[in-house]
py3Dmol code that shows the C-alpha trace and the ligand (Angstrom):
import py3Dmol

protein = """\
ATOM      1  CA  MET A   1      -4.510 -22.755   2.816  1.00  0.00           C
ATOM      2  CA  THR A   2      -6.478 -21.669  -0.248  1.00  0.00           C
ATOM      3  CA  TRP A   3      -9.331 -19.192  -0.043  1.00  0.00           C
ATOM      4  CA  LEU A   4     -12.132 -18.959  -2.581  1.00  0.00           C
ATOM      5  CA  VAL A   5     -13.394 -15.417  -3.142  1.00  0.00           C
ATOM      6  CA  THR A   6     -16.892 -15.424  -4.623  1.00  0.00           C
ATOM      7  CA  GLY A   7     -17.492 -12.184  -6.492  1.00  0.00           C
ATOM      8  CA  GLY A   8     -13.711 -11.759  -6.702  1.00  0.00           C
ATOM      9  CA  ALA A   9     -13.911  -9.953 -10.056  1.00  0.00           C
ATOM     10  CA  GLY A  10     -16.007  -7.113  -8.605  1.00  0.00           C
ATOM     11  CA  TYR A  11     -14.791  -3.823  -7.192  1.00  0.00           C
ATOM     12  CA  ILE A  12     -14.679  -4.954  -3.550  1.00  0.00           C
ATOM     13  CA  GLY A  13     -13.928  -8.617  -4.278  1.00  0.00           C
ATOM     14  CA  ALA A  14     -10.930  -7.741  -6.451  1.00  0.00           C
ATOM     15  CA  HIS A  15      -9.451  -5.673  -3.618  1.00  0.00           C
ATOM     16  CA  VAL A  16      -9.953  -8.613  -1.247  1.00  0.00           C
ATOM     17  CA  VAL A  17      -8.321 -10.988  -3.752  1.00  0.00           C
ATOM     18  CA  ARG A  18      -5.276  -8.750  -4.125  1.00  0.00           C
ATOM     19  CA  ALA A  19      -4.974  -8.224  -0.355  1.00  0.00           C
ATOM     20  CA  LEU A  20      -5.004 -12.006   0.214  1.00  0.00           C
ATOM     21  CA  VAL A  21      -2.450 -12.571  -2.584  1.00  0.00           C
ATOM     22  CA  ASP A  22      -0.227  -9.819  -1.126  1.00  0.00           C
ATOM     23  CA  ARG A  23      -0.171 -11.728   2.184  1.00  0.00           C
ATOM     24  CA  GLY A  24       0.955 -14.901   0.401  1.00  0.00           C
ATOM     25  CA  ILE A  25      -2.440 -16.614   0.667  1.00  0.00           C
ATOM     26  CA  ASP A  26      -3.476 -18.757  -2.321  1.00  0.00           C
ATOM     27  CA  VAL A  27      -6.712 -17.567  -3.888  1.00  0.00           C
ATOM     28  CA  VAL A  28      -9.231 -18.840  -6.404  1.00  0.00           C
ATOM     29  CA  VAL A  29     -12.038 -16.652  -7.731  1.00  0.00           C
ATOM     30  CA  LEU A  30     -15.603 -17.589  -8.623  1.00  0.00           C
ATOM     31  CA  ASP A  31     -17.562 -14.878 -10.410  1.00  0.00           C
ATOM     32  CA  ASP A  32     -20.292 -14.840 -13.042  1.00  0.00           C
ATOM     33  CA  LEU A  33     -19.104 -11.442 -14.342  1.00  0.00           C
ATOM     34  CA  SER A  34     -22.647 -10.050 -14.028  1.00  0.00           C
ATOM     35  CA  SER A  35     -21.155  -6.963 -12.445  1.00  0.00           C
ATOM     36  CA  GLY A  36     -17.477  -7.917 -12.187  1.00  0.00           C
ATOM     37  CA  HIS A  37     -14.698  -7.621 -14.756  1.00  0.00           C
ATOM     38  CA  ASP A  38     -12.066 -10.237 -15.521  1.00  0.00           C
ATOM     39  CA  SER A  39      -9.615  -7.358 -16.077  1.00  0.00           C
ATOM     40  CA  PHE A  40      -9.784  -6.701 -12.302  1.00  0.00           C
ATOM     41  CA  LEU A  41      -8.233 -10.111 -11.554  1.00  0.00           C
ATOM     42  CA  PRO A  42      -4.501 -10.215 -10.989  1.00  0.00           C
ATOM     43  CA  ALA A  43      -2.486 -12.507 -13.269  1.00  0.00           C
ATOM     44  CA  GLY A  44      -1.942 -15.974 -11.905  1.00  0.00           C
ATOM     45  CA  VAL A  45      -5.114 -16.238  -9.828  1.00  0.00           C
ATOM     46  CA  PRO A  46      -7.267 -19.168 -10.966  1.00  0.00           C
ATOM     47  CA  PHE A  47     -10.665 -17.996 -12.140  1.00  0.00           C
ATOM     48  CA  VAL A  48     -13.855 -20.054 -12.337  1.00  0.00           C
ATOM     49  CA  GLN A  49     -16.580 -18.260 -14.275  1.00  0.00           C
ATOM     50  CA  GLY A  50     -20.037 -19.096 -13.015  1.00  0.00           C
ATOM     51  CA  ASN A  51     -22.822 -18.318 -10.593  1.00  0.00           C
ATOM     52  CA  ILE A  52     -22.994 -19.397  -6.938  1.00  0.00           C
ATOM     53  CA  LEU A  53     -26.441 -20.878  -7.669  1.00  0.00           C
ATOM     54  CA  ASP A  54     -24.665 -23.603  -9.634  1.00  0.00           C
ATOM     55  CA  GLY A  55     -23.944 -25.980  -6.744  1.00  0.00           C
ATOM     56  CA  ASP A  56     -22.021 -28.515  -8.853  1.00  0.00           C
ATOM     57  CA  LEU A  57     -19.735 -25.808 -10.170  1.00  0.00           C
ATOM     58  CA  VAL A  58     -19.176 -24.400  -6.669  1.00  0.00           C
ATOM     59  CA  ALA A  59     -18.425 -27.874  -5.249  1.00  0.00           C
ATOM     60  CA  SER A  60     -15.951 -28.676  -8.021  1.00  0.00           C
ATOM     61  CA  ALA A  61     -14.240 -25.285  -7.606  1.00  0.00           C
ATOM     62  CA  LEU A  62     -13.850 -26.039  -3.870  1.00  0.00           C
ATOM     63  CA  ARG A  63     -12.592 -29.557  -4.551  1.00  0.00           C
ATOM     64  CA  ASP A  64     -10.338 -28.851  -7.558  1.00  0.00           C
ATOM     65  CA  HIS A  65      -8.523 -26.046  -5.784  1.00  0.00           C
ATOM     66  CA  ALA A  66      -8.383 -27.698  -2.330  1.00  0.00           C
ATOM     67  CA  VAL A  67     -10.149 -24.680  -0.838  1.00  0.00           C
ATOM     68  CA  THR A  68     -10.020 -24.308   2.960  1.00  0.00           C
ATOM     69  CA  GLY A  69     -12.067 -21.129   3.386  1.00  0.00           C
ATOM     70  CA  VAL A  70     -14.434 -18.835   1.494  1.00  0.00           C
ATOM     71  CA  VAL A  71     -14.800 -15.068   1.423  1.00  0.00           C
ATOM     72  CA  HIS A  72     -18.355 -14.731   0.131  1.00  0.00           C
ATOM     73  CA  VAL A  73     -18.618 -11.360  -1.574  1.00  0.00           C
ATOM     74  CA  ALA A  74     -20.829 -12.355  -4.532  1.00  0.00           C
ATOM     75  CA  GLY A  75     -24.335 -10.972  -4.399  1.00  0.00           C
ATOM     76  CA  PHE A  76     -26.855  -8.547  -5.817  1.00  0.00           C
ATOM     77  CA  LYS A  77     -25.919  -5.345  -4.032  1.00  0.00           C
ATOM     78  CA  TYR A  78     -28.263  -2.610  -5.212  1.00  0.00           C
ATOM     79  CA  ALA A  79     -30.582  -1.792  -2.324  1.00  0.00           C
ATOM     80  CA  GLY A  80     -32.825   0.547  -4.325  1.00  0.00           C
ATOM     81  CA  VAL A  81     -33.194  -1.843  -7.261  1.00  0.00           C
ATOM     82  CA  SER A  82     -33.819  -4.753  -4.895  1.00  0.00           C
ATOM     83  CA  VAL A  83     -37.182  -3.178  -4.060  1.00  0.00           C
ATOM     84  CA  GLN A  84     -38.217  -3.747  -7.687  1.00  0.00           C
ATOM     85  CA  ARG A  85     -36.433  -7.101  -7.946  1.00  0.00           C
ATOM     86  CA  PRO A  86     -37.008  -8.904  -4.628  1.00  0.00           C
ATOM     87  CA  LEU A  87     -37.077 -12.408  -6.110  1.00  0.00           C
ATOM     88  CA  HIS A  88     -33.806 -11.885  -7.957  1.00  0.00           C
ATOM     89  CA  THR A  89     -32.253 -10.397  -4.813  1.00  0.00           C
ATOM     90  CA  TYR A  90     -33.362 -13.308  -2.610  1.00  0.00           C
ATOM     91  CA  ALA A  91     -32.282 -15.869  -5.235  1.00  0.00           C
ATOM     92  CA  GLN A  92     -28.774 -14.421  -5.516  1.00  0.00           C
ATOM     93  CA  ASN A  93     -28.224 -13.473  -1.887  1.00  0.00           C
ATOM     94  CA  VAL A  94     -30.199 -16.043   0.090  1.00  0.00           C
ATOM     95  CA  THR A  95     -30.463 -19.092  -2.168  1.00  0.00           C
ATOM     96  CA  GLY A  96     -26.927 -18.337  -3.416  1.00  0.00           C
ATOM     97  CA  THR A  97     -25.609 -18.420   0.149  1.00  0.00           C
ATOM     98  CA  LEU A  98     -27.524 -21.657   0.842  1.00  0.00           C
ATOM     99  CA  VAL A  99     -26.123 -23.334  -2.254  1.00  0.00           C
ATOM    100  CA  LEU A 100     -22.616 -22.195  -1.364  1.00  0.00           C
ATOM    101  CA  LEU A 101     -22.941 -23.496   2.221  1.00  0.00           C
ATOM    102  CA  GLN A 102     -24.351 -26.799   0.956  1.00  0.00           C
ATOM    103  CA  ALA A 103     -21.371 -27.205  -1.382  1.00  0.00           C
ATOM    104  CA  MET A 104     -18.980 -26.259   1.433  1.00  0.00           C
ATOM    105  CA  ALA A 105     -20.577 -28.846   3.740  1.00  0.00           C
ATOM    106  CA  GLU A 106     -20.401 -31.499   1.009  1.00  0.00           C
ATOM    107  CA  VAL A 107     -16.703 -30.848   0.339  1.00  0.00           C
ATOM    108  CA  GLY A 108     -15.797 -30.230   3.996  1.00  0.00           C
ATOM    109  CA  VAL A 109     -14.894 -26.509   3.856  1.00  0.00           C
ATOM    110  CA  SER A 110     -15.664 -25.013   7.245  1.00  0.00           C
ATOM    111  CA  ARG A 111     -14.588 -21.353   7.261  1.00  0.00           C
ATOM    112  CA  ILE A 112     -16.424 -18.399   5.806  1.00  0.00           C
ATOM    113  CA  VAL A 113     -16.196 -14.612   5.849  1.00  0.00           C
ATOM    114  CA  PHE A 114     -19.479 -13.101   4.635  1.00  0.00           C
ATOM    115  CA  SER A 115     -20.023  -9.681   3.043  1.00  0.00           C
ATOM    116  CA  SER A 116     -22.910  -8.153   4.930  1.00  0.00           C
ATOM    117  CA  SER A 117     -24.106  -4.586   4.921  1.00  0.00           C
ATOM    118  CA  ALA A 118     -25.081  -1.504   6.873  1.00  0.00           C
ATOM    119  CA  ALA A 119     -28.425  -2.003   5.108  1.00  0.00           C
ATOM    120  CA  VAL A 120     -29.371  -4.503   7.841  1.00  0.00           C
ATOM    121  CA  TYR A 121     -29.934  -1.531  10.186  1.00  0.00           C
ATOM    122  CA  GLY A 122     -32.288   0.462   7.953  1.00  0.00           C
ATOM    123  CA  THR A 123     -32.704   3.862   9.584  1.00  0.00           C
ATOM    124  CA  PRO A 124     -31.024   3.535  12.979  1.00  0.00           C
ATOM    125  CA  ASP A 125     -32.358   5.467  15.943  1.00  0.00           C
ATOM    126  CA  THR A 126     -28.876   6.159  17.280  1.00  0.00           C
ATOM    127  CA  GLU A 127     -26.021   8.526  16.418  1.00  0.00           C
ATOM    128  CA  LEU A 128     -23.477   5.716  16.404  1.00  0.00           C
ATOM    129  CA  VAL A 129     -24.485   2.225  15.316  1.00  0.00           C
ATOM    130  CA  THR A 130     -22.948  -0.729  17.136  1.00  0.00           C
ATOM    131  CA  GLU A 131     -23.344  -4.403  16.324  1.00  0.00           C
ATOM    132  CA  ALA A 132     -26.109  -4.506  18.949  1.00  0.00           C
ATOM    133  CA  THR A 133     -28.212  -1.753  17.336  1.00  0.00           C
ATOM    134  CA  ALA A 134     -31.660  -2.974  16.264  1.00  0.00           C
ATOM    135  CA  LYS A 135     -31.837  -4.461  12.769  1.00  0.00           C
ATOM    136  CA  ASN A 136     -34.641  -2.984  10.668  1.00  0.00           C
ATOM    137  CA  PRO A 137     -33.719  -3.523   7.025  1.00  0.00           C
ATOM    138  CA  GLN A 138     -35.682  -1.324   4.629  1.00  0.00           C
ATOM    139  CA  SER A 139     -35.102  -3.222   1.414  1.00  0.00           C
ATOM    140  CA  PRO A 140     -35.040  -6.802   0.141  1.00  0.00           C
ATOM    141  CA  TYR A 141     -31.282  -6.291  -0.165  1.00  0.00           C
ATOM    142  CA  GLY A 142     -30.888  -5.476   3.539  1.00  0.00           C
ATOM    143  CA  GLU A 143     -33.244  -8.307   4.467  1.00  0.00           C
ATOM    144  CA  SER A 144     -31.327 -10.771   2.307  1.00  0.00           C
ATOM    145  CA  LYS A 145     -28.031  -9.838   3.973  1.00  0.00           C
ATOM    146  CA  LEU A 146     -29.535 -10.261   7.444  1.00  0.00           C
ATOM    147  CA  ILE A 147     -30.926 -13.651   6.444  1.00  0.00           C
ATOM    148  CA  GLY A 148     -27.460 -14.556   5.140  1.00  0.00           C
ATOM    149  CA  GLU A 149     -26.007 -13.775   8.575  1.00  0.00           C
ATOM    150  CA  TRP A 150     -28.660 -15.955  10.251  1.00  0.00           C
ATOM    151  CA  ILE A 151     -27.989 -18.859   7.910  1.00  0.00           C
ATOM    152  CA  LEU A 152     -24.265 -18.731   8.686  1.00  0.00           C
ATOM    153  CA  ALA A 153     -24.967 -18.622  12.420  1.00  0.00           C
ATOM    154  CA  ASP A 154     -27.402 -21.563  12.198  1.00  0.00           C
ATOM    155  CA  GLN A 155     -24.944 -23.584  10.152  1.00  0.00           C
ATOM    156  CA  GLY A 156     -22.265 -22.715  12.713  1.00  0.00           C
ATOM    157  CA  VAL A 157     -24.401 -24.286  15.435  1.00  0.00           C
ATOM    158  CA  ALA A 158     -25.296 -27.287  13.299  1.00  0.00           C
ATOM    159  CA  SER A 159     -21.947 -28.127  11.779  1.00  0.00           C
ATOM    160  CA  GLY A 160     -19.248 -26.122  13.513  1.00  0.00           C
ATOM    161  CA  LEU A 161     -18.873 -23.771  10.529  1.00  0.00           C
ATOM    162  CA  ALA A 162     -16.425 -21.041  11.591  1.00  0.00           C
ATOM    163  CA  HIS A 163     -17.921 -17.797  10.335  1.00  0.00           C
ATOM    164  CA  THR A 164     -18.017 -14.061  10.584  1.00  0.00           C
ATOM    165  CA  SER A 165     -20.098 -11.420   8.803  1.00  0.00           C
ATOM    166  CA  LEU A 166     -18.642  -8.031   7.986  1.00  0.00           C
ATOM    167  CA  ARG A 167     -21.202  -5.261   7.718  1.00  0.00           C
ATOM    168  CA  TYR A 168     -19.858  -2.801   5.188  1.00  0.00           C
ATOM    169  CA  PHE A 169     -20.620   0.891   5.449  1.00  0.00           C
ATOM    170  CA  ASN A 170     -20.015   3.130   2.401  1.00  0.00           C
ATOM    171  CA  VAL A 171     -17.055   1.563   0.633  1.00  0.00           C
ATOM    172  CA  VAL A 172     -15.214   3.960  -1.679  1.00  0.00           C
ATOM    173  CA  GLY A 173     -11.726   4.668  -3.060  1.00  0.00           C
ATOM    174  CA  SER A 174      -9.369   2.518  -5.076  1.00  0.00           C
ATOM    175  CA  GLY A 175      -6.259   0.684  -3.966  1.00  0.00           C
ATOM    176  CA  TYR A 176      -5.123   0.068  -7.535  1.00  0.00           C
ATOM    177  CA  GLU A 177      -5.300   2.266 -10.618  1.00  0.00           C
ATOM    178  CA  ASP A 178      -6.995  -0.495 -12.602  1.00  0.00           C
ATOM    179  CA  VAL A 179      -9.775  -1.393 -10.138  1.00  0.00           C
ATOM    180  CA  TYR A 180     -12.632   0.985  -9.481  1.00  0.00           C
ATOM    181  CA  ASP A 181     -16.293   1.051  -8.531  1.00  0.00           C
ATOM    182  CA  THR A 182     -18.427   0.475 -11.625  1.00  0.00           C
ATOM    183  CA  SER A 183     -21.772   0.417  -9.783  1.00  0.00           C
ATOM    184  CA  PRO A 184     -24.465   2.250 -11.714  1.00  0.00           C
ATOM    185  CA  HIS A 185     -26.252   3.235  -8.487  1.00  0.00           C
ATOM    186  CA  ASN A 186     -23.734   4.549  -5.930  1.00  0.00           C
ATOM    187  CA  LEU A 187     -22.711   8.119  -5.210  1.00  0.00           C
ATOM    188  CA  PHE A 188     -19.049   8.075  -6.277  1.00  0.00           C
ATOM    189  CA  PRO A 189     -19.468   6.401  -9.692  1.00  0.00           C
ATOM    190  CA  LEU A 190     -22.590   8.454 -10.481  1.00  0.00           C
ATOM    191  CA  LEU A 191     -20.850  11.661  -9.484  1.00  0.00           C
ATOM    192  CA  PHE A 192     -17.746  10.850 -11.552  1.00  0.00           C
ATOM    193  CA  ASP A 193     -19.829   9.760 -14.559  1.00  0.00           C
ATOM    194  CA  ALA A 194     -21.635  13.090 -14.459  1.00  0.00           C
ATOM    195  CA  LEU A 195     -18.362  15.067 -14.303  1.00  0.00           C
ATOM    196  CA  LEU A 196     -16.777  13.035 -17.102  1.00  0.00           C
ATOM    197  CA  ASP A 197     -19.876  13.593 -19.277  1.00  0.00           C
ATOM    198  CA  GLY A 198     -20.027  17.315 -18.456  1.00  0.00           C
ATOM    199  CA  ARG A 199     -23.327  16.983 -16.546  1.00  0.00           C
ATOM    200  CA  SER A 200     -24.156  18.278 -13.057  1.00  0.00           C
ATOM    201  CA  PRO A 201     -23.924  15.651 -10.307  1.00  0.00           C
ATOM    202  CA  LYS A 202     -27.101  15.198  -8.328  1.00  0.00           C
ATOM    203  CA  ILE A 203     -27.733  15.487  -4.602  1.00  0.00           C
ATOM    204  CA  PHE A 204     -30.691  13.312  -3.664  1.00  0.00           C
ATOM    205  CA  GLY A 205     -32.445  15.581  -1.184  1.00  0.00           C
ATOM    206  CA  ASP A 206     -31.201  18.587   0.796  1.00  0.00           C
ATOM    207  CA  ASP A 207     -34.036  18.748   3.320  1.00  0.00           C
ATOM    208  CA  TYR A 208     -32.940  15.977   5.683  1.00  0.00           C
ATOM    209  CA  PRO A 209     -32.604  16.695   9.410  1.00  0.00           C
ATOM    210  CA  THR A 210     -28.788  16.895   9.154  1.00  0.00           C
ATOM    211  CA  PRO A 211     -26.439  19.912   9.528  1.00  0.00           C
ATOM    212  CA  ASP A 212     -26.419  20.765   5.785  1.00  0.00           C
ATOM    213  CA  GLY A 213     -29.667  18.989   4.893  1.00  0.00           C
ATOM    214  CA  THR A 214     -27.966  16.216   2.888  1.00  0.00           C
ATOM    215  CA  CYS A 215     -27.614  12.585   3.973  1.00  0.00           C
ATOM    216  CA  VAL A 216     -24.747  11.620   6.248  1.00  0.00           C
ATOM    217  CA  ARG A 217     -22.837   8.399   5.639  1.00  0.00           C
ATOM    218  CA  ASP A 218     -19.782   6.590   6.970  1.00  0.00           C
ATOM    219  CA  TYR A 219     -17.264   6.361   4.104  1.00  0.00           C
ATOM    220  CA  VAL A 220     -14.475   3.790   4.378  1.00  0.00           C
ATOM    221  CA  HIS A 221     -11.585   3.032   2.026  1.00  0.00           C
ATOM    222  CA  VAL A 222     -11.824  -0.250   0.145  1.00  0.00           C
ATOM    223  CA  SER A 223      -8.175  -1.130   0.872  1.00  0.00           C
ATOM    224  CA  ASP A 224      -8.716  -0.801   4.637  1.00  0.00           C
ATOM    225  CA  LEU A 225     -11.783  -2.996   4.251  1.00  0.00           C
ATOM    226  CA  ALA A 226      -9.816  -5.601   2.258  1.00  0.00           C
ATOM    227  CA  THR A 227      -7.128  -5.708   4.967  1.00  0.00           C
ATOM    228  CA  SER A 228      -9.769  -6.648   7.536  1.00  0.00           C
ATOM    229  CA  HIS A 229     -10.948  -9.523   5.334  1.00  0.00           C
ATOM    230  CA  VAL A 230      -7.410 -10.900   5.368  1.00  0.00           C
ATOM    231  CA  ALA A 231      -7.310 -10.527   9.150  1.00  0.00           C
ATOM    232  CA  ALA A 232     -10.646 -12.349   9.445  1.00  0.00           C
ATOM    233  CA  ALA A 233      -9.446 -15.190   7.199  1.00  0.00           C
ATOM    234  CA  GLN A 234      -6.232 -15.468   9.179  1.00  0.00           C
ATOM    235  CA  ARG A 235      -8.122 -15.597  12.493  1.00  0.00           C
ATOM    236  CA  LEU A 236     -10.374 -18.342  11.168  1.00  0.00           C
ATOM    237  CA  ASP A 237      -7.348 -20.255   9.828  1.00  0.00           C
ATOM    238  CA  ALA A 238      -5.670 -19.945  13.235  1.00  0.00           C
ATOM    239  CA  GLY A 239      -8.798 -21.121  15.051  1.00  0.00           C
ATOM    240  CA  GLU A 240      -8.964 -17.827  16.942  1.00  0.00           C
ATOM    241  CA  PRO A 241     -12.319 -16.580  18.204  1.00  0.00           C
ATOM    242  CA  VAL A 242     -14.271 -14.122  16.078  1.00  0.00           C
ATOM    243  CA  GLU A 243     -17.503 -12.271  16.632  1.00  0.00           C
ATOM    244  CA  PRO A 244     -20.458 -13.334  14.474  1.00  0.00           C
ATOM    245  CA  VAL A 245     -20.676  -9.779  13.079  1.00  0.00           C
ATOM    246  CA  TYR A 246     -18.469  -6.725  12.821  1.00  0.00           C
ATOM    247  CA  ASN A 247     -19.308  -3.224  11.626  1.00  0.00           C
ATOM    248  CA  LEU A 248     -16.722  -1.907   9.209  1.00  0.00           C
ATOM    249  CA  GLY A 249     -17.482   1.734   9.952  1.00  0.00           C
ATOM    250  CA  SER A 250     -15.184   4.628  10.835  1.00  0.00           C
ATOM    251  CA  GLY A 251     -17.265   6.430  13.455  1.00  0.00           C
ATOM    252  CA  GLU A 252     -17.158   9.586  11.296  1.00  0.00           C
ATOM    253  CA  GLY A 253     -20.139  10.993   9.430  1.00  0.00           C
ATOM    254  CA  VAL A 254     -19.692  12.845   6.136  1.00  0.00           C
ATOM    255  CA  SER A 255     -22.563  14.505   4.271  1.00  0.00           C
ATOM    256  CA  VAL A 256     -23.237  14.273   0.543  1.00  0.00           C
ATOM    257  CA  GLY A 257     -22.615  18.039   0.439  1.00  0.00           C
ATOM    258  CA  GLU A 258     -19.183  17.522   2.035  1.00  0.00           C
ATOM    259  CA  ILE A 259     -18.413  14.803  -0.530  1.00  0.00           C
ATOM    260  CA  MET A 260     -19.233  17.304  -3.299  1.00  0.00           C
ATOM    261  CA  THR A 261     -16.742  19.778  -1.781  1.00  0.00           C
ATOM    262  CA  ALA A 262     -14.071  17.071  -1.443  1.00  0.00           C
ATOM    263  CA  VAL A 263     -14.609  16.085  -5.086  1.00  0.00           C
ATOM    264  CA  ARG A 264     -14.354  19.726  -6.229  1.00  0.00           C
ATOM    265  CA  ASP A 265     -11.068  20.038  -4.306  1.00  0.00           C
ATOM    266  CA  SER A 266      -9.687  16.767  -5.606  1.00  0.00           C
ATOM    267  CA  THR A 267     -10.629  17.091  -9.270  1.00  0.00           C
ATOM    268  CA  GLY A 268     -10.190  20.849  -9.616  1.00  0.00           C
ATOM    269  CA  ILE A 269     -13.509  20.838 -11.501  1.00  0.00           C
ATOM    270  CA  ASP A 270     -15.725  23.695 -10.366  1.00  0.00           C
ATOM    271  CA  PHE A 271     -19.229  22.266 -10.561  1.00  0.00           C
ATOM    272  CA  THR A 272     -22.566  23.058  -8.963  1.00  0.00           C
ATOM    273  CA  PRO A 273     -24.572  19.990  -8.033  1.00  0.00           C
ATOM    274  CA  GLU A 274     -28.240  19.837  -8.902  1.00  0.00           C
ATOM    275  CA  VAL A 275     -30.583  19.161  -6.000  1.00  0.00           C
ATOM    276  CA  ALA A 276     -32.885  16.297  -6.959  1.00  0.00           C
ATOM    277  CA  PRO A 277     -35.731  14.730  -4.935  1.00  0.00           C
ATOM    278  CA  ARG A 278     -34.932  12.359  -2.094  1.00  0.00           C
ATOM    279  CA  ARG A 279     -34.196   8.772  -3.120  1.00  0.00           C
ATOM    280  CA  PRO A 280     -36.776   6.499  -1.482  1.00  0.00           C
ATOM    281  CA  GLY A 281     -35.416   4.378   1.341  1.00  0.00           C
ATOM    282  CA  ASP A 282     -32.382   6.542   2.131  1.00  0.00           C
ATOM    283  CA  PRO A 283     -31.793   6.978   5.880  1.00  0.00           C
ATOM    284  CA  ALA A 284     -30.853  10.547   6.849  1.00  0.00           C
ATOM    285  CA  ARG A 285     -27.781   9.391   8.718  1.00  0.00           C
ATOM    286  CA  ILE A 286     -25.962   6.150   9.347  1.00  0.00           C
ATOM    287  CA  VAL A 287     -22.573   6.074  11.016  1.00  0.00           C
ATOM    288  CA  ALA A 288     -21.038   3.145  12.872  1.00  0.00           C
ATOM    289  CA  SER A 289     -18.460   2.388  15.473  1.00  0.00           C
ATOM    290  CA  GLY A 290     -15.744   0.069  14.164  1.00  0.00           C
ATOM    291  CA  GLU A 291     -14.404  -0.615  17.665  1.00  0.00           C
ATOM    292  CA  LEU A 292     -14.931  -4.373  17.623  1.00  0.00           C
ATOM    293  CA  ALA A 293     -13.300  -4.740  14.211  1.00  0.00           C
ATOM    294  CA  ALA A 294     -10.407  -2.538  15.377  1.00  0.00           C
ATOM    295  CA  ARG A 295      -9.907  -4.935  18.300  1.00  0.00           C
ATOM    296  CA  ASP A 296      -9.954  -8.145  16.243  1.00  0.00           C
ATOM    297  CA  LEU A 297      -9.549  -7.434  12.534  1.00  0.00           C
ATOM    298  CA  ASP A 298      -6.773  -4.887  12.095  1.00  0.00           C
ATOM    299  CA  TRP A 299      -9.480  -2.349  11.217  1.00  0.00           C
ATOM    300  CA  VAL A 300      -7.672   0.972  11.008  1.00  0.00           C
ATOM    301  CA  MET A 301      -8.592   4.050   8.953  1.00  0.00           C
ATOM    302  CA  ARG A 302      -5.338   4.323   7.032  1.00  0.00           C
ATOM    303  CA  HIS A 303      -6.904   6.638   4.454  1.00  0.00           C
ATOM    304  CA  SER A 304      -8.421  10.104   4.781  1.00  0.00           C
ATOM    305  CA  LEU A 305     -11.516  11.265   2.912  1.00  0.00           C
ATOM    306  CA  ALA A 306      -9.187  13.107   0.497  1.00  0.00           C
ATOM    307  CA  ASP A 307      -7.322   9.798  -0.151  1.00  0.00           C
ATOM    308  CA  MET A 308     -10.645   8.096  -0.835  1.00  0.00           C
ATOM    309  CA  VAL A 309     -11.805  10.742  -3.294  1.00  0.00           C
ATOM    310  CA  ASP A 310      -8.377  11.160  -4.981  1.00  0.00           C
ATOM    311  CA  SER A 311      -7.803   7.446  -5.493  1.00  0.00           C
ATOM    312  CA  ALA A 312     -11.348   6.803  -6.709  1.00  0.00           C
ATOM    313  CA  TRP A 313     -11.190   9.722  -9.157  1.00  0.00           C
ATOM    314  CA  ARG A 314      -7.734   8.751 -10.440  1.00  0.00           C
ATOM    315  CA  ALA A 315      -8.748   5.136 -11.147  1.00  0.00           C
ATOM    316  CA  ARG A 316     -12.085   6.136 -12.696  1.00  0.00           C
ATOM    317  CA  SER A 317     -10.720   8.916 -14.906  1.00  0.00           C
ATOM    318  CA  ASP A 318      -7.709   6.763 -15.975  1.00  0.00           C
ATOM    319  CA  ALA A 319     -10.127   4.019 -17.002  1.00  0.00           C
ATOM    320  CA  THR A 320     -11.922   6.527 -19.244  1.00  0.00           C
ATOM    321  CA  ARG A 321      -8.625   7.454 -20.915  1.00  0.00           C
ATOM    322  CA  ARG A 322      -7.555   3.825 -21.435  1.00  0.00           C
TER     323      ARG A 322
END
"""
ligand_1 = """\
25
UDP
N -26.508 10.083 -3.559
C -26.660 11.319 -4.153
N -26.500 11.425 -5.509
C -26.198 10.350 -6.289
C -26.060 9.076 -5.664
C -26.218 8.981 -4.298
O -26.939 12.314 -3.493
O -26.071 10.528 -7.511
C -26.609 9.988 -2.091
C -27.595 8.942 -1.590
O -28.892 9.498 -1.517
C -26.994 8.633 -0.204
C -25.489 8.833 -0.417
O -25.357 9.583 -1.616
O -27.427 9.600 0.719
C -24.742 7.519 -0.582
O -25.426 6.760 -1.553
P -24.872 5.379 -2.108
O -25.868 4.876 -3.110
O -23.465 5.552 -2.594
O -24.802 4.438 -0.828
P -25.915 4.009 0.251
O -25.646 4.842 1.455
O -27.259 4.239 -0.341
O -25.611 2.589 0.488
"""
view = py3Dmol.view(width=600, height=400)
view.addModel(protein, "pdb")
view.setStyle({"model": 0}, {"cartoon": {"style": "trace"}})
view.addModel(ligand_1, "xyz")
view.setStyle({"model": 1}, {"stick": {}})
view.zoomTo()
view.show()
């Protein structure tokens, strides 16, 4: 069994790669390094540099490495930016998924685990999102992920593709000192960048209808998330039933204000965040039940919020020193 991880040189993909390798599963990585880093790849893992839109390259990677399943993490993941760049977002996330599935069909690879997102829900009208909650994506990014899920499901009907889509909530933390979130748009990296540069971190809006006025999110540790990808791959390899979608959420809401406190405690840096205007498109609160994933995918919160903040800060500040 060899699994291809698209986007395997990115922050989340690299954790998935290492989790698969740790379980003795052979892995090959395809990544165009547009937001990934080859330094995140463990030694000994074959690496194909290129974009998923290159169908010939994808097909030869599948063939050359006798791939039996794909974890499809590659994609354009910036919801806010996707509003300005819809065509790019759809090309990478929708056409990219189509090209990948075409190559898989051509080579005869029939298992896929797809990185989907909480963004498919938009602003949910419920305290606790379940897989059945209405999907109302608010950005081309969220739309593209929902379309990706539909394409997998349709291909499942048409060709027997075994598939599951994992809807990520707010993925943070680091499982390894040398792999960290380098996104220029997410809370943790922006907050850490500000602290490392001696600037005040920003809170985007403190007038939301939440207990402290700041947005509430469901933060999950990237290593717990990676473990569930391994479980999903193993279920597909074993021919065991899987749901078409799983929420990888913890059921716990944490506000941006509470994150600021956790970061002050973890770093020992006494800072005062600056309150900035709301960021367009941000839901006030989104928190999900991970019950289904707990049942099927070994989805367990093995890390506290303090673990998430400590490990993320350690990896990010070490990288600055290196
Ligand atoms: N956020 C913030 N300051 C920042 C970056 C993000 O207050 O510098 C807030 C953002 O408005 C959201 C939360 O932090 O409420 C998480 O944002 P992120 O971009 O990490 O993830 P999202 O929930 O948008 O997927």
